[in-house]
C-alpha positions, 0 to 999 in steps of 0.5 A: 731375213736377218743378215750376218754382221760379224764385223761390219754394219750394213746400210738399210738403204742397200748400200755398201757395208762399211766397217764399224768404227771402234771409237767416237760417235756413229753417225748414219743416214737413217731410212727417213734420210736424216742424219741421227745420233743416239741418245740413250742415257736417260732411257738407260738410267730409268730402266735401271731405276725401275728394275732395282738392285740385281740380286736381293739381300747383301752381296759378298766378296770371295777371294779365291787364291790359286798360286798356280793360276791354273786352267782347272781352276779357270774351268771350274768357275768358267761356266756362265749360267744365265738362268742362274744369273752367273756371269764371268769376266775375263779381265785384260791385263792392266785394267785400271780404267773404270770404263774399260773394265765396265766394258768387260763386264758388258761382255760377260753379259753378252754385249758384243758391239763397241759401246762408242759405235752404238751405246749413244751417250749413256756411260759404261757404268749406266750400261753395266748397271742396267743390264746387270739388273736386267739379266738378274745377275746374282754371281760375277765371277772375275778371273785375273782379278789382280790385274784390276787396280785403281778406278776399276777396282773401286767400281768393282768393290762397290757392286756387292753393296749396290746391287747385291751381288756375290762377286768371286775374285780369282787370283794367283796372289793375295789381294790386300786392297780387298781385305776391308770393303765397307758394308760387304762380307769379305771372305777367302777360300782356296780352289779345293772349295770351289764346288759351290760354283762349279756344280750348280750349272750341271744341277740346272741341265740348261742350255743357256750358255748358248745365249752368251756365245757370239752370233753364228757367222751364217744367218739363221734360216728364218723369214721376216715373220718368225717369232722371237727365237732363241737366235734372234733373242741372243742377237738382241741381247748383244745390244748395248742400248737397252731401249733399242733391245726392248723396242726390237723385242716388241716389234719382233713379238708383234710381227714387225709391223710398221713403225706407225702401227707399232706406235698406235699399239701402245705396248704395255709390259706385264710386271713379270715382263712374261707378256706384253699388251697392246691398246686393243688389249691383245696379249703377247707371251714373252719367251723366258729367254727374252724376258731380260730384254723387257724387264726394264719396262716391267709394268709401264708402257715402252713409250710415254702414252702422251706422245703423239703418233707421229712423234712415237712412230718417228722415235721407233723408226730411229730406235728400230734402225739402230737395232737392225744396224747392229744385230742383223735382224730385220725389224723395218720393212725395207720397202718403207717409203721416205716421208715428208720433213717436219721441223721437230725443233718448232714443235712443242709436243712431248717428245718432239724436243728429243727427236730435235736433239737426235737429228743433227740438222733439226729436220727429220722425215715422218710418216704421214697419217 
């Protein structure tokens, strides 16, 4: 049964909960008995490249000058709508560092945990790009845009051309630095003309904003065999690691099998990310609210098919443990036994070198076949 994880990470072996760190690498002992670290840069970059730009067509920038910095204007533009691809960024004061602002963009996309705690070696820019594309973002509404300067502003202004986004900058004062951006149309408007933003959510009549809220303090009353519900999808969408989120979604859809069984399934994602197929041609539908979790692997397998079964099973164990730790969704049977050690650094199989890097010692346990 999923467990609540509002501000703590829990140990898979049943040990006491420990407060999650806000900075630095997160080393932890895996269920296999090895110390691991997270590697996400390559998978994140591959997912972003496969997805392509977030929105079709050229992007644009619209500056909305609201001298009163009123609550009414904030409410008019503050309706995030996942299905419409609209996300709202709440800017902190003095936002000049690019990685800090990128972290706030990830927060607007529903990511909750600290990047340093479970984002691995992927940069905030890589993570933001991958998730903007996976969520099919169309509009990015930035409140208190006058607080953004320096590298953070440069990164934001490059998004419309790079991702095709419509970026709305809400500011109590004019933004002269935004007046001339290469390759992007820049316009200005006033609060009275904001109906274009505010009315869309009501017309759709959807409840998707629930997926952008924080997880409930109490765990959902479901069994470990429950399918990919809205609540579980919301918890997995909070993960920074897009690969861990995809593998976790596939595990839930297949009934949370053991890692070696999931590895043997050789899961393939459909081009539209609306179904997944296993090696024995079994097909599983993916709910609409979970498409973003698998979209980065559309029309390809979740793991390289040339990986040996024990390599894939071990890699899945590490990834699912990471997703389990940070989402609170049970993905692996707690009774999974410890497995005999293997010196992955001596193996020449595809994927074995990555496993050797993931382990702090070069030794990792595996499930025997």
